N, C-alpha and C positions, 0 to 999 in steps of 0.2 A: 331591070329597074327603070331604064330610060323609057320603056314603053308605058310603065305606070305613071311616070311624070308627064308624058305626053297626054295620056288619058285624063289625068288631073287637070292639065291645062285646058283641054277641050271641054271638060265639065265646067270649069270656071267660066270660059267664054260663052257657053250655052246657057248656064243656069244663073250665074251671078252677074256677069258683065252687063247684060241688058238692063237690069234694075239698078245697078250701081255705077253705070258709066258716067253719069253726070257728076257724081261725087269724085271719081278718079280724075276726070277732066278738070274739075275745079281745083283739086290738089295740085295738078300739073301746072295750071295757069296761075294760081294765086300763091303757090308755095305751101309748105307744110308748117304748122305751128303747134307741134306737140306740147301738151300741157304737163307731161310727166316723163322723166328719164328713168328707165329701168335698167339696172345692171343685173344681168341674169347669167346663169350657167349655160354653157354651150350644149347642154344635154338636149338631144333632139326630142325627148319625151315631154318636155315642158316648154310650151310656146307662150310667152307672156301675153301676147295679143288674145290668144284663146282663153287663157286663165282669167284675164281681167275683162273679157268680153268687150274689147274696144274695136272701134272702126279704124280703117286706114287713116294715118296722119295723127292719131291721138297720142301714140306713144313713140318715144325715141328709145330704141332698144339697143343696148350694147351687150353682146354676149361674149363671154370668154370662159376659159377653163376655171372652174370652181368659183365663178362670179366674184373674183378678187378685185378690190379697189385699194390701191396703196394709199397710205396716209398723205395728206396734202403737205407739200414742201414748196415754198416759193423758189423760183428759179435762182440759181447762183448761190444757194446756201447749202 
């Protein structure tokens, strides 16, 4: 599996990085300002960025088992 990840990284660097480098560098220099928080399941088959067709920096994704979010309770109560 490590070999497949390495191949994927090389594909990214060869195919996507050249055309998207400026965008990644701008995110690194200026910080990220995602417009949407997505709480999603840790299921590896469902990637929110792919499903919503978003660019890097557009979503803040929190993934956990069963995409559970506990009810809000103020601290100390």
